[in-house]
C-alpha positions in Angstrom: 18.4 -38.3 15.9 17.5 -34.6 15.2 20.4 -32.4 14.1 18.5 -29.2 14.3 17.4 -27.2 17.3 13.6 -26.7 16.7 13.4 -24.0 19.5 15.4 -21.4 17.5 14.0 -19.6 14.5 16.0 -18.0 11.8 13.5 -15.2 11.4 10.8 -13.4 13.3 7.2 -14.0 12.3 5.8 -10.6 11.2 2.7 -9.2 12.9 0.1 -8.9 10.2 -2.8 -6.7 11.2 -5.6 -4.9 9.4 -5.6 -1.1 9.7 -8.1 -0.9 12.5 -6.2 -3.4 14.6 -2.9 -1.4 14.0 -4.6 1.7 15.4 -6.1 -0.4 18.3 -2.8 -2.0 19.2 -0.9 1.4 19.1 -3.6 3.0 21.3 -3.6 0.1 23.7 0.2 0.1 24.2 1.0 3.8 23.8 3.2 5.5 26.4 2.2 8.4 28.6 2.2 11.5 26.6 1.6 9.8 23.3 -1.6 10.7 21.5 -4.2 8.4 20.1 -3.9 7.6 16.4 -7.0 7.1 14.3 -7.2 4.4 11.6 -7.9 7.1 9.0 -4.5 8.7 9.7 -2.8 5.3 9.1 -4.9 4.8 5.9 -3.8 8.3 4.6 -0.2 7.5 5.4 -0.3 4.1 3.6 -1.8 5.6 0.4 1.6 7.2 -0.5 4.1 4.9 1.4 6.0 2.2 -0.4 8.2 0.9 2.5 5.5 -0.9 4.5 4.3 -4.3 3.3 0.5 -4.2 2.6 -2.0 -6.1 0.5 -5.7 -6.1 0.0 -7.6 -9.2 1.3 -11.2 -8.9 0.4 -12.3 -5.4 1.4 -9.6 -5.0 4.1 -5.9 -4.0 3.9 -3.5 -6.2 5.7 -0.3 -4.4 7.0 2.9 -5.6 8.5 2.7 -3.9 12.0 6.5 -4.3 12.7 7.3 -2.2 9.6 4.6 0.3 10.4 5.6 0.9 14.1 8.5 3.4 13.3 6.2 5.4 11.1 3.5 5.4 13.8 6.0 7.0 16.1 6.6 9.8 13.5 2.8 10.2 13.0 2.5 10.5 16.8 4.8 13.6 16.9 2.7 15.4 14.3 -0.5 17.2 15.3 -3.7 15.4 14.1 -5.6 17.1 11.3 -8.8 15.5 12.6 -8.4 16.9 16.1 -7.4 20.3 14.8 -10.7 20.6 12.7 -12.7 19.3 15.7 -11.2 21.9 18.0 -11.9 24.7 15.5 -15.5 23.6 15.3 -15.7 23.9 19.1 -14.0 27.3 19.1 -10.9 26.1 21.0 -7.7 27.7 19.6 -5.1 25.6 21.3 -5.0 21.9 20.5 -5.6 19.4 23.4 -3.4 16.8 21.9 0.1 16.6 23.6 3.1 17.1 21.4 6.6 15.7 21.9 9.6 17.8 20.8 
């Protein structure tokens, strides 16, 4: 007879994603008013960050999405450098990306 309940886990299985899939999942499940986050913004953040688990598998970086999610919320509040440059090229002074305060 089994003594252990196999339905309950002691830990949660982490969501491991590559950087493009992290951006795709954020953009797919973002709330109203949140801006799109590009994979390059995540890549720039991960270059200096030591708190998010990441490793290189072949030519792709694998990232723990659960650990990255709070940082994506912080990135969401900042204005995108890429959009800012794009808007300057078009001659638009005010950014079109919504910002939360």
